[in-house]
Backbone as JSON Lines, residues from 0, in Angstrom:
{"i":0,"aa":"M","n":[-2.36,34.74,31.98],"ca":[-1.6,35.88,31.44],"c":[-0.23,35.37,31.05]}
{"i":1,"aa":"S","n":[0.26,35.84,29.92],"ca":[1.61,35.41,29.51],"c":[2.66,36.2,30.28]}
{"i":2,"aa":"P","n":[3.92,35.61,30.39],"ca":[5.03,36.25,31.14],"c":[5.28,37.62,30.59]}
{"i":3,"aa":"R","n":[5.01,37.91,29.26],"ca":[5.41,39.21,28.75],"c":[4.51,40.26,29.27]}
{"i":4,"aa":"T","n":[3.27,39.98,29.69],"ca":[2.33,40.96,30.13],"c":[1.95,40.94,31.57]}
{"i":5,"aa":"A","n":[2.65,40.06,32.3],"ca":[2.44,39.96,33.78],"c":[2.83,41.25,34.48]}
{"i":6,"aa":"P","n":[1.78,41.81,35.19],"ca":[2.02,43.05,35.85],"c":[2.96,42.93,37.02]}
{"i":7,"aa":"V","n":[3.71,44.0,37.25],"ca":[4.6,44.0,38.47],"c":[3.94,44.86,39.54]}
{"i":8,"aa":"Q","n":[3.88,44.3,40.73],"ca":[3.25,45.02,41.84],"c":[4.22,46.04,42.46]}
{"i":9,"aa":"L","n":[3.83,47.22,42.56],"ca":[4.66,48.25,43.12],"c":[4.31,48.56,44.53]}
{"i":10,"aa":"P","n":[5.14,49.3,45.31],"ca":[4.83,49.65,46.67],"c":[3.46,50.41,46.76]}
{"i":11,"aa":"R","n":[2.87,50.32,47.95],"ca":[1.59,50.95,48.23],"c":[1.67,52.41,47.9]}
{"i":12,"aa":"G","n":[0.56,52.94,47.36],"ca":[0.51,54.32,47.01],"c":[0.97,54.64,45.59]}
{"i":13,"aa":"R","n":[1.48,53.65,44.87],"ca":[1.94,53.81,43.48],"c":[1.0,52.96,42.63]}
{"i":14,"aa":"P","n":[1.02,53.09,41.32],"ca":[0.05,52.29,40.49],"c":[0.15,50.81,40.88]}
{"i":15,"aa":"R","n":[-1.0,50.15,40.75],"ca":[-1.09,48.77,41.19],"c":[-0.29,47.79,40.31]}
{"i":16,"aa":"G","n":[-0.13,48.17,39.11],"ca":[0.61,47.29,38.18],"c":[0.75,47.93,36.81]}
{"i":17,"aa":"F","n":[1.68,47.38,36.03],"ca":[1.83,47.89,34.67],"c":[2.44,46.82,33.84]}
{"i":18,"aa":"D","n":[2.38,47.05,32.54],"ca":[2.94,46.07,31.64],"c":[4.44,46.32,31.51]}
{"i":19,"aa":"V","n":[5.25,45.46,32.19],"ca":[6.68,45.69,32.21],"c":[7.33,45.66,30.84]}
{"i":20,"aa":"E","n":[6.91,44.76,29.93],"ca":[7.49,44.65,28.6],"c":[7.2,45.85,27.75]}
{"i":21,"aa":"A","n":[5.97,46.32,27.96],"ca":[5.53,47.56,27.2],"c":[6.43,48.74,27.56]}
{"i":22,"aa":"A","n":[6.7,48.86,28.89],"ca":[7.52,49.88,29.43],"c":[8.93,49.8,28.92]}
{"i":23,"aa":"V","n":[9.43,48.64,28.87],"ca":[10.82,48.29,28.41],"c":[10.88,48.68,26.89]}
{"i":24,"aa":"E","n":[9.85,48.32,26.15],"ca":[9.85,48.64,24.7],"c":[9.75,50.13,24.47]}
{"i":25,"aa":"R","n":[9.01,50.85,25.27],"ca":[9.04,52.3,25.1],"c":[10.34,52.92,25.49]}
{"i":26,"aa":"A","n":[10.92,52.44,26.54],"ca":[12.27,52.91,26.93],"c":[13.29,52.62,25.83]}
{"i":27,"aa":"M","n":[13.2,51.46,25.27],"ca":[14.11,51.05,24.21],"c":[13.99,52.01,23.02]}
{"i":28,"aa":"G","n":[12.76,52.49,22.73],"ca":[12.68,53.48,21.66],"c":[13.39,54.77,21.95]}
{"i":29,"aa":"V","n":[13.33,55.17,23.23],"ca":[14.02,56.43,23.57],"c":[15.51,56.28,23.46]}
{"i":30,"aa":"F","n":[16.01,55.2,24.05],"ca":[17.47,54.99,23.96],"c":[17.93,54.87,22.44]}
{"i":31,"aa":"W","n":[17.13,54.17,21.64],"ca":[17.42,53.99,20.28],"c":[17.46,55.3,19.56]}
{"i":32,"aa":"S","n":[16.6,56.21,19.85],"ca":[16.53,57.51,19.09],"c":[17.59,58.45,19.64]}
{"i":33,"aa":"R","n":[17.86,58.47,20.91],"ca":[18.65,59.54,21.49],"c":[20.1,59.02,21.85]}
{"i":34,"aa":"G","n":[20.27,57.7,22.1],"ca":[21.56,57.23,22.68],"c":[21.47,57.16,24.16]}
{"i":35,"aa":"Y","n":[22.44,56.46,24.73],"ca":[22.34,56.26,26.16],"c":[22.64,57.53,26.96]}
{"i":36,"aa":"H","n":[23.78,58.26,26.67],"ca":[24.13,59.37,27.46],"c":[23.19,60.51,27.2]}
{"i":37,"aa":"A","n":[22.58,60.71,25.99],"ca":[21.76,61.77,25.79],"c":[20.28,61.57,26.28]}
{"i":38,"aa":"T","n":[19.98,60.3,26.72],"ca":[18.72,60.1,27.34],"c":[18.69,60.49,28.73]}
{"i":39,"aa":"A","n":[17.77,61.4,29.13],"ca":[17.67,61.84,30.53],"c":[16.48,61.17,31.19]}
{"i":40,"aa":"L","n":[16.45,61.17,32.5],"ca":[15.38,60.49,33.26],"c":[13.99,61.07,32.81]}
{"i":41,"aa":"P","n":[13.8,62.37,32.64],"ca":[12.49,62.84,32.16],"c":[12.04,62.29,30.88]}
{"i":42,"aa":"D","n":[12.99,61.97,29.96],"ca":[12.67,61.3,28.68],"c":[12.03,59.97,28.95]}
{"i":43,"aa":"L","n":[12.61,59.19,29.86],"ca":[12.16,57.87,30.19],"c":[10.85,57.9,30.89]}
{"i":44,"aa":"L","n":[10.69,58.85,31.84],"ca":[9.39,58.93,32.52],"c":[8.24,59.28,31.55]}
{"i":45,"aa":"R","n":[8.48,60.13,30.62],"ca":[7.41,60.49,29.66],"c":[7.15,59.29,28.77]}
{"i":46,"aa":"A","n":[8.15,58.58,28.32],"ca":[7.98,57.45,27.38],"c":[7.29,56.3,28.07]}
{"i":47,"aa":"T","n":[7.6,56.01,29.3],"ca":[7.03,54.84,30.04],"c":[5.81,55.19,30.76]}
{"i":48,"aa":"K","n":[5.51,56.47,30.92],"ca":[4.38,56.92,31.68],"c":[4.36,56.47,33.12]}
{"i":49,"aa":"L","n":[5.6,56.43,33.67],"ca":[5.78,56.01,35.08],"c":[6.29,57.25,35.84]}
{"i":50,"aa":"S","n":[5.99,57.15,37.13],"ca":[6.65,58.15,38.05],"c":[8.05,57.77,38.29]}
{"i":51,"aa":"R","n":[8.83,58.65,38.82],"ca":[10.19,58.34,39.16],"c":[10.29,57.21,40.1]}
{"i":52,"aa":"G","n":[9.42,57.27,41.17],"ca":[9.48,56.14,42.14],"c":[9.13,54.82,41.55]}
{"i":53,"aa":"S","n":[8.15,54.8,40.61],"ca":[7.71,53.61,40.05],"c":[8.79,52.99,39.1]}
{"i":54,"aa":"L","n":[9.37,53.93,38.41],"ca":[10.47,53.45,37.47],"c":[11.66,52.89,38.3]}
{"i":55,"aa":"Y","n":[12.04,53.51,39.29],"ca":[13.17,53.03,40.07],"c":[12.79,51.7,40.79]}
{"i":56,"aa":"A","n":[11.52,51.69,41.32],"ca":[11.18,50.42,41.97],"c":[11.11,49.23,41.05]}
{"i":57,"aa":"A","n":[10.78,49.41,39.76],"ca":[10.64,48.34,38.84],"c":[11.92,47.98,38.23]}
{"i":58,"aa":"F","n":[12.79,49.05,37.92],"ca":[13.96,48.73,37.14],"c":[15.33,49.12,37.77]}
{"i":59,"aa":"G","n":[15.25,49.73,38.85],"ca":[16.5,50.14,39.58],"c":[16.97,51.5,39.14]}
{"i":60,"aa":"D","n":[17.71,51.62,38.1],"ca":[18.16,52.93,37.67],"c":[18.25,52.92,36.12]}
{"i":61,"aa":"K","n":[18.67,54.05,35.59],"ca":[18.75,54.23,34.15],"c":[19.59,53.13,33.52]}
{"i":62,"aa":"H","n":[20.75,52.84,34.06],"ca":[21.57,51.79,33.51],"c":[20.89,50.41,33.41]}
{"i":63,"aa":"S","n":[20.28,50.05,34.51],"ca":[19.59,48.76,34.57],"c":[18.42,48.72,33.57]}
{"i":64,"aa":"L","n":[17.74,49.82,33.44],"ca":[16.68,49.88,32.38],"c":[17.21,49.76,30.97]}
{"i":65,"aa":"F","n":[18.35,50.4,30.76],"ca":[18.99,50.32,29.45],"c":[19.44,48.89,29.15]}
{"i":66,"aa":"L","n":[19.92,48.19,30.14],"ca":[20.37,46.8,29.9],"c":[19.14,45.95,29.5]}
{"i":67,"aa":"R","n":[17.98,46.16,30.23],"ca":[16.72,45.5,29.98],"c":[16.29,45.77,28.44]}
{"i":68,"aa":"A","n":[16.38,47.05,28.13],"ca":[16.02,47.46,26.71],"c":[16.94,46.8,25.73]}
{"i":69,"aa":"L","n":[18.24,46.78,26.0],"ca":[19.16,46.16,25.09],"c":[18.94,44.62,24.93]}
{"i":70,"aa":"D","n":[18.72,44.02,26.12],"ca":[18.33,42.58,26.08],"c":[17.1,42.3,25.28]}
{"i":71,"aa":"R","n":[16.12,43.2,25.37],"ca":[14.91,43.03,24.56],"c":[15.22,43.18,23.08]}
{"i":72,"aa":"Y","n":[16.02,44.16,22.72],"ca":[16.41,44.36,21.3],"c":[17.14,43.2,20.77]}
{"i":73,"aa":"I","n":[18.12,42.56,21.59],"ca":[18.87,41.45,21.12],"c":[17.96,40.21,20.99]}
{"i":74,"aa":"A","n":[17.08,40.04,21.97],"ca":[16.19,38.93,21.87],"c":[15.33,38.92,20.66]}
{"i":75,"aa":"D","n":[14.76,40.08,20.29],"ca":[13.96,40.22,19.1],"c":[14.85,39.96,17.87]}
{"i":76,"aa":"A","n":[16.07,40.41,17.8],"ca":[16.94,40.28,16.66],"c":[17.31,38.77,16.49]}
{"i":77,"aa":"V","n":[17.57,38.11,17.63],"ca":[17.89,36.63,17.5],"c":[16.6,35.85,17.07]}
{"i":78,"aa":"T","n":[15.53,36.19,17.63],"ca":[14.3,35.46,17.16],"c":[14.04,35.64,15.63]}
{"i":79,"aa":"R","n":[14.16,36.87,15.2],"ca":[14.08,37.09,13.72],"c":[15.02,36.3,12.91]}
{"i":80,"aa":"M","n":[16.28,36.32,13.4],"ca":[17.32,35.58,12.64],"c":[17.07,34.07,12.68]}
{"i":81,"aa":"D","n":[16.5,33.53,13.8],"ca":[16.26,32.13,13.77],"c":[15.11,31.77,12.91]}
{"i":82,"aa":"V","n":[14.25,32.67,12.58],"ca":[13.25,32.36,11.65],"c":[13.8,32.38,10.19]}
{"i":83,"aa":"E","n":[14.64,33.4,9.95],"ca":[15.27,33.56,8.56],"c":[16.17,32.48,8.29]}
{"i":84,"aa":"L","n":[16.93,32.04,9.29],"ca":[18.01,31.07,9.05],"c":[17.66,29.74,9.65]}
{"i":85,"aa":"A","n":[16.39,29.4,9.77],"ca":[15.89,28.19,10.37],"c":[16.54,26.9,9.66]}
{"i":86,"aa":"P","n":[16.94,25.93,10.41],"ca":[17.65,24.74,9.79],"c":[16.81,24.03,8.78]}
{"i":87,"aa":"H","n":[15.47,24.13,8.93],"ca":[14.59,23.34,7.97],"c":[14.44,24.11,6.55]}
{"i":88,"aa":"R","n":[14.94,25.32,6.54],"ca":[14.85,26.12,5.31],"c":[15.98,25.77,4.31]}
{"i":89,"aa":"D","n":[15.7,25.98,3.01],"ca":[16.83,25.82,2.09],"c":[17.91,26.92,2.55]}
{"i":90,"aa":"P","n":[19.12,26.53,2.67],"ca":[20.12,27.5,3.19],"c":[20.3,28.71,2.31]}
{"i":91,"aa":"V","n":[20.26,28.64,1.04],"ca":[20.37,29.82,0.13],"c":[19.15,30.67,0.29]}
{"i":92,"aa":"G","n":[17.95,30.11,0.35],"ca":[16.76,30.85,0.61],"c":[16.79,31.6,1.93]}
{"i":93,"aa":"G","n":[17.4,30.89,2.94],"ca":[17.47,31.45,4.31],"c":[18.4,32.68,4.26]}
{"i":94,"aa":"L","n":[19.59,32.57,3.56],"ca":[20.49,33.68,3.45],"c":[19.86,34.85,2.69]}
{"i":95,"aa":"R","n":[19.11,34.55,1.66],"ca":[18.41,35.59,0.94],"c":[17.37,36.31,1.81]}
{"i":96,"aa":"A","n":[16.65,35.53,2.61],"ca":[15.66,36.14,3.6],"c":[16.36,37.08,4.66]}
{"i":97,"aa":"Y","n":[17.52,36.52,5.09],"ca":[18.3,37.25,6.08],"c":[18.73,38.61,5.51]}
{"i":98,"aa":"F","n":[19.27,38.62,4.26],"ca":[19.76,39.85,3.68],"c":[18.57,40.79,3.37]}
{"i":99,"aa":"A","n":[17.4,40.13,2.97],"ca":[16.25,40.97,2.66],"c":[15.79,41.73,3.92]}
{"i":100,"aa":"G","n":[15.82,41.09,5.04],"ca":[15.49,41.71,6.27],"c":[16.37,42.86,6.56]}
{"i":101,"aa":"Y","n":[17.69,42.74,6.35],"ca":[18.68,43.89,6.62],"c":[18.45,44.95,5.61]}
{"i":102,"aa":"V","n":[18.15,44.65,4.36],"ca":[17.85,45.62,3.33],"c":[16.61,46.49,3.77]}
{"i":103,"aa":"D","n":[15.6,45.8,4.25],"ca":[14.39,46.47,4.62],"c":[14.73,47.4,5.9]}
{"i":104,"aa":"R","n":[15.5,46.9,6.81],"ca":[15.8,47.71,7.97],"c":[16.78,48.87,7.68]}
{"i":105,"aa":"N","n":[17.42,48.75,6.52],"ca":[18.39,49.77,6.13],"c":[17.84,50.78,5.19]}
{"i":106,"aa":"S","n":[16.53,50.7,4.86],"ca":[16.05,51.56,3.85],"c":[15.07,52.61,4.51]}
{"i":107,"aa":"G","n":[15.02,53.8,3.81],"ca":[14.14,54.82,4.26],"c":[14.28,55.21,5.72]}
{"i":108,"aa":"A","n":[13.17,55.47,6.36],"ca":[13.22,55.92,7.78],"c":[13.91,54.95,8.71]}
{"i":109,"aa":"N","n":[13.7,53.65,8.39],"ca":[14.37,52.63,9.2],"c":[15.94,52.73,9.14]}
{"i":110,"aa":"G","n":[16.4,53.04,7.95],"ca":[17.81,53.15,7.76],"c":[18.36,54.35,8.56]}
{"i":111,"aa":"R","n":[17.63,55.45,8.44],"ca":[18.08,56.72,9.15],"c":[18.11,56.51,10.65]}
{"i":112,"aa":"R","n":[17.16,55.66,11.09],"ca":[17.21,55.44,12.57],"c":[18.41,54.58,12.99]}
{"i":113,"aa":"G","n":[18.84,53.76,12.15],"ca":[20.04,52.93,12.41],"c":[19.73,51.74,13.32]}
{"i":114,"aa":"C","n":[20.74,51.23,13.93],"ca":[20.69,49.99,14.68],"c":[21.08,50.35,16.14]}
{"i":115,"aa":"L","n":[20.17,49.92,17.09],"ca":[20.47,50.24,18.51],"c":[21.73,49.53,18.93]}
{"i":116,"aa":"L","n":[21.95,48.32,18.44],"ca":[23.18,47.53,18.87],"c":[24.47,48.16,18.36]}
{"i":117,"aa":"V","n":[24.38,48.59,17.11],"ca":[25.64,49.25,16.59],"c":[25.92,50.53,17.29]}
{"i":118,"aa":"A","n":[24.85,51.35,17.48],"ca":[25.02,52.61,18.14],"c":[25.56,52.41,19.57]}
{"i":119,"aa":"T","n":[25.03,51.38,20.21],"ca":[25.47,51.09,21.6],"c":[26.92,50.65,21.63]}
{"i":120,"aa":"A","n":[27.31,49.8,20.58],"ca":[28.75,49.3,20.47],"c":[29.61,50.55,20.35]}
{"i":121,"aa":"M","n":[29.22,51.49,19.53],"ca":[30.14,52.63,19.27],"c":[30.15,53.63,20.52]}
{"i":122,"aa":"E","n":[29.09,53.72,21.24],"ca":[28.98,54.63,22.31],"c":[29.52,54.09,23.62]}
{"i":123,"aa":"L","n":[29.27,52.76,23.88],"ca":[29.44,52.24,25.29],"c":[30.38,50.95,25.33]}
{"i":124,"aa":"A","n":[30.53,50.23,24.27],"ca":[31.15,48.91,24.43],"c":[32.49,48.94,25.0]}
{"i":125,"aa":"G","n":[33.35,49.92,24.69],"ca":[34.63,50.06,25.21],"c":[34.71,50.59,26.66]}
{"i":126,"aa":"Q","n":[33.63,51.05,27.19],"ca":[33.59,51.67,28.51],"c":[32.75,50.82,29.51]}
{"i":127,"aa":"D","n":[31.79,50.08,29.05],"ca":[30.87,49.44,29.89],"c":[30.93,47.87,29.68]}
{"i":128,"aa":"A","n":[31.5,47.2,30.71],"ca":[31.69,45.78,30.56],"c":[30.45,44.96,30.28]}
{"i":129,"aa":"E","n":[29.34,45.33,31.01],"ca":[28.1,44.57,30.76],"c":[27.56,44.83,29.41]}
{"i":130,"aa":"V","n":[27.62,46.06,28.93],"ca":[27.17,46.29,27.5],"c":[28.07,45.58,26.57]}
{"i":131,"aa":"G","n":[29.4,45.65,26.77],"ca":[30.33,44.94,25.85],"c":[30.08,43.46,25.75]}
{"i":132,"aa":"R","n":[29.74,42.85,26.85],"ca":[29.49,41.41,26.8],"c":[28.25,41.12,25.99]}
{"i":133,"aa":"R","n":[27.21,41.95,26.16],"ca":[26.02,41.69,25.45],"c":[26.22,41.86,23.9]}
{"i":134,"aa":"V","n":[26.94,42.9,23.57],"ca":[27.18,43.23,22.15],"c":[28.0,42.11,21.46]}
{"i":135,"aa":"A","n":[29.13,41.75,22.16],"ca":[29.99,40.7,21.65],"c":[29.23,39.35,21.56]}
{"i":136,"aa":"G","n":[28.4,39.14,22.6],"ca":[27.63,37.84,22.54],"c":[26.68,37.8,21.36]}
{"i":137,"aa":"F","n":[26.01,38.86,21.11],"ca":[25.13,38.88,19.91],"c":[25.9,38.71,18.63]}
{"i":138,"aa":"F","n":[27.02,39.32,18.41],"ca":[27.72,39.13,17.21],"c":[28.23,37.66,17.07]}
{"i":139,"aa":"K","n":[28.57,37.06,18.19],"ca":[28.97,35.64,18.15],"c":[27.87,34.69,17.71]}
{"i":140,"aa":"V","n":[26.65,35.07,18.26],"ca":[25.44,34.26,17.89],"c":[25.19,34.45,16.42]}
{"i":141,"aa":"M","n":[25.2,35.69,15.89],"ca":[24.99,35.96,14.5],"c":[26.02,35.24,13.7]}
{"i":142,"aa":"E","n":[27.22,35.29,14.01],"ca":[28.29,34.61,13.16],"c":[28.06,33.06,13.26]}
{"i":143,"aa":"A","n":[27.66,32.56,14.31],"ca":[27.43,31.09,14.47],"c":[26.25,30.64,13.56]}
{"i":144,"aa":"R","n":[25.16,31.41,13.61],"ca":[23.96,31.12,12.78],"c":[24.34,31.15,11.26]}
{"i":145,"aa":"L","n":[25.11,32.21,10.94],"ca":[25.53,32.26,9.48],"c":[26.44,31.17,9.11]}
{"i":146,"aa":"S","n":[27.36,30.8,9.97],"ca":[28.34,29.75,9.66],"c":[27.61,28.41,9.49]}
{"i":147,"aa":"D","n":[26.56,28.18,10.32],"ca":[25.81,26.89,10.3],"c":[25.05,26.88,8.95]}
{"i":148,"aa":"T","n":[24.54,28.04,8.57],"ca":[23.74,28.12,7.36],"c":[24.64,27.86,6.1]}
{"i":149,"aa":"L","n":[25.76,28.54,6.06],"ca":[26.79,28.37,5.07],"c":[27.29,26.88,4.93]}
{"i":150,"aa":"A","n":[27.46,26.33,6.08],"ca":[27.92,24.9,6.13],"c":[26.78,24.01,5.49]}
{"i":151,"aa":"R","n":[25.63,24.3,5.78],"ca":[24.54,23.48,5.12],"c":[24.47,23.7,3.65]}
{"i":152,"aa":"A","n":[24.74,24.99,3.24],"ca":[24.87,25.26,1.78],"c":[25.94,24.53,1.16]}
{"i":153,"aa":"K","n":[27.05,24.36,1.89],"ca":[28.23,23.63,1.33],"c":[27.96,22.16,1.14]}
{"i":154,"aa":"I","n":[27.27,21.59,2.17],"ca":[26.86,20.22,2.1],"c":[25.89,19.96,0.96]}
{"i":155,"aa":"A","n":[25.05,20.93,0.63],"ca":[24.11,20.79,-0.41],"c":[24.69,21.09,-1.83]}
{"i":156,"aa":"G","n":[25.96,21.46,-1.8],"ca":[26.71,21.77,-3.06],"c":[26.32,23.15,-3.64]}
{"i":157,"aa":"K","n":[25.89,24.03,-2.78],"ca":[25.52,25.37,-3.26],"c":[26.5,26.49,-2.82]}
{"i":158,"aa":"L","n":[27.59,26.1,-2.23],"ca":[28.56,27.08,-1.86],"c":[29.67,27.16,-2.93]}
{"i":159,"aa":"A","n":[30.06,28.33,-3.29],"ca":[31.1,28.53,-4.3],"c":[32.42,27.86,-3.86]}
{"i":160,"aa":"D","n":[33.22,27.4,-4.83],"ca":[34.46,26.77,-4.6],"c":[35.32,27.7,-3.78]}
{"i":161,"aa":"G","n":[36.0,27.13,-2.77],"ca":[36.96,27.94,-2.01],"c":[36.41,28.73,-0.86]}
{"i":162,"aa":"V","n":[35.07,28.77,-0.78],"ca":[34.41,29.54,0.38],"c":[34.43,28.69,1.59]}
{"i":163,"aa":"E","n":[34.91,29.23,2.66],"ca":[34.9,28.52,3.95],"c":[33.91,29.1,4.84]}
{"i":164,"aa":"P","n":[32.95,28.27,5.36],"ca":[31.8,28.84,6.06],"c":[32.16,29.75,7.21]}
{"i":165,"aa":"A","n":[33.05,29.41,8.06],"ca":[33.34,30.26,9.21],"c":[33.9,31.64,8.84]}
{"i":166,"aa":"S","n":[34.8,31.68,7.91],"ca":[35.34,32.9,7.39],"c":[34.3,33.77,6.68]}
{"i":167,"aa":"A","n":[33.55,33.08,5.84],"ca":[32.44,33.81,5.11],"c":[31.46,34.45,6.12]}
{"i":168,"aa":"A","n":[31.13,33.71,7.19],"ca":[30.2,34.22,8.16],"c":[30.68,35.44,8.79]}
{"i":169,"aa":"R","n":[32.04,35.52,9.12],"ca":[32.61,36.7,9.77],"c":[32.51,37.93,8.79]}
{"i":170,"aa":"I","n":[32.73,37.62,7.49],"ca":[32.63,38.67,6.41],"c":[31.23,39.24,6.42]}
{"i":171,"aa":"L","n":[30.24,38.27,6.45],"ca":[28.82,38.75,6.38],"c":[28.36,39.52,7.62]}
{"i":172,"aa":"V","n":[28.88,39.21,8.78],"ca":[28.53,39.98,9.95],"c":[29.08,41.44,9.81]}
{"i":173,"aa":"C","n":[30.28,41.49,9.41],"ca":[30.92,42.82,9.19],"c":[30.11,43.57,8.08]}
{"i":174,"aa":"F","n":[29.67,42.88,7.1],"ca":[28.97,43.56,6.01],"c":[27.61,44.13,6.53]}
{"i":175,"aa":"V","n":[26.76,43.28,7.17],"ca":[25.43,43.73,7.55],"c":[25.56,44.8,8.58]}
{"i":176,"aa":"E","n":[26.45,44.71,9.51],"ca":[26.62,45.69,10.57],"c":[27.19,46.91,9.93]}
{"i":177,"aa":"G","n":[28.07,46.84,8.97],"ca":[28.55,48.06,8.25],"c":[27.46,48.72,7.52]}
{"i":178,"aa":"M","n":[26.5,47.89,6.95],"ca":[25.36,48.45,6.29],"c":[24.57,49.41,7.18]}
{"i":179,"aa":"R","n":[24.46,48.96,8.43],"ca":[23.59,49.73,9.37],"c":[24.3,51.04,9.71]}
{"i":180,"aa":"V","n":[25.58,51.11,9.65],"ca":[26.28,52.4,9.85],"c":[26.16,53.35,8.66]}
{"i":181,"aa":"V","n":[26.48,52.78,7.45],"ca":[26.41,53.6,6.3],"c":[24.96,53.92,5.96]}
{"i":182,"aa":"G","n":[23.99,53.04,6.32],"ca":[22.66,53.26,6.07],"c":[22.07,54.52,6.74]}
{"i":183,"aa":"K","n":[22.79,55.06,7.74],"ca":[22.31,56.28,8.37],"c":[22.23,57.41,7.36]}
{"i":184,"aa":"T","n":[23.08,57.32,6.33],"ca":[23.18,58.35,5.34],"c":[22.77,58.03,3.93]}
{"i":185,"aa":"T","n":[22.8,56.72,3.62],"ca":[22.41,56.18,2.32],"c":[21.39,55.12,2.54]}
{"i":186,"aa":"T","n":[20.12,55.47,2.22],"ca":[19.02,54.63,2.59],"c":[18.2,54.11,1.46]}
{"i":187,"aa":"A","n":[18.72,54.18,0.24],"ca":[18.02,53.68,-0.89],"c":[17.94,52.2,-0.98]}
{"i":188,"aa":"R","n":[16.65,51.67,-1.04],"ca":[16.5,50.2,-0.98],"c":[17.29,49.53,-2.17]}
{"i":189,"aa":"T","n":[17.11,50.13,-3.34],"ca":[17.69,49.48,-4.58],"c":[19.2,49.37,-4.39]}
{"i":190,"aa":"T","n":[19.82,50.42,-3.85],"ca":[21.26,50.36,-3.68],"c":[21.7,49.24,-2.74]}
{"i":191,"aa":"W","n":[20.99,49.06,-1.63],"ca":[21.37,48.04,-0.63],"c":[21.05,46.68,-1.14]}
{"i":192,"aa":"Q","n":[19.9,46.5,-1.94],"ca":[19.54,45.17,-2.42],"c":[20.66,44.76,-3.51]}
{"i":193,"aa":"A","n":[21.03,45.64,-4.39],"ca":[22.06,45.29,-5.36],"c":[23.32,44.93,-4.67]}
{"i":194,"aa":"T","n":[23.67,45.71,-3.56],"ca":[24.99,45.37,-2.96],"c":[24.93,44.06,-2.23]}
{"i":195,"aa":"A","n":[23.83,43.78,-1.56],"ca":[23.7,42.48,-0.84],"c":[23.65,41.32,-1.83]}
{"i":196,"aa":"D","n":[22.91,41.52,-2.96],"ca":[22.89,40.39,-4.01],"c":[24.36,40.16,-4.51]}
{"i":197,"aa":"A","n":[25.06,41.31,-4.79],"ca":[26.42,41.12,-5.31],"c":[27.35,40.33,-4.43]}
{"i":198,"aa":"L","n":[27.26,40.63,-3.12],"ca":[28.07,39.9,-2.07],"c":[27.67,38.45,-2.01]}
{"i":199,"aa":"L","n":[26.35,38.24,-1.91],"ca":[25.87,36.84,-1.76],"c":[26.32,36.0,-2.98]}
{"i":200,"aa":"E","n":[26.29,36.58,-4.15],"ca":[26.66,35.84,-5.32],"c":[28.13,35.35,-5.35]}
{"i":201,"aa":"R","n":[28.99,36.11,-4.59],"ca":[30.35,35.67,-4.37],"c":[30.51,34.37,-3.66]}
{"i":202,"aa":"F","n":[29.45,34.06,-2.81],"ca":[29.57,32.92,-1.89],"c":[28.81,31.71,-2.34]}
{"i":203,"aa":"I","n":[27.81,31.88,-3.2],"ca":[26.98,30.74,-3.59],"c":[27.16,30.44,-5.09]}
{"i":204,"aa":"Q","n":[26.71,29.26,-5.52],"ca":[26.78,28.89,-6.9],"c":[25.45,28.24,-7.34]}
């Protein structure tokens, strides 16, 4: 059995085991839709299909479960980014794939749902040190991956004159995360694709 599906044994009298990662994913969906403060314990119990005792035995409390859900969201995002910006890929093709992913997540119902990380940053990052560290850490990872990809594009002679990879990476992070905020109200795929293409064309040749 893989680590993702290994059951957790609970105290006697409670369910013998359950899929921890599935419960975390369902809880993540609730936090994503409602936000941290608006999510109540009954919401989490319904989503995870756990009793109050089982949930607390497995995850501790609401905050601990939220951190698990946030870690899951970040891990999924980093995995996706590592595929899109993989070092063996053509760097410009990688950047186009990276933007295409954000355009897709910013369109239609996905766009209206928004980004759990951005929503969390706006709701909690200034108040919760553990959340703040996670959010800041993810943005640093994103910036580093983009900077590395832009540096490879520069070596390949595909970066526009005067573009410095580290500075451009910071601009791209701000752009894609800004997309996720504005995308809550403007979700047309053609609009976002044209905007992403226009920005990328400023950086490559």
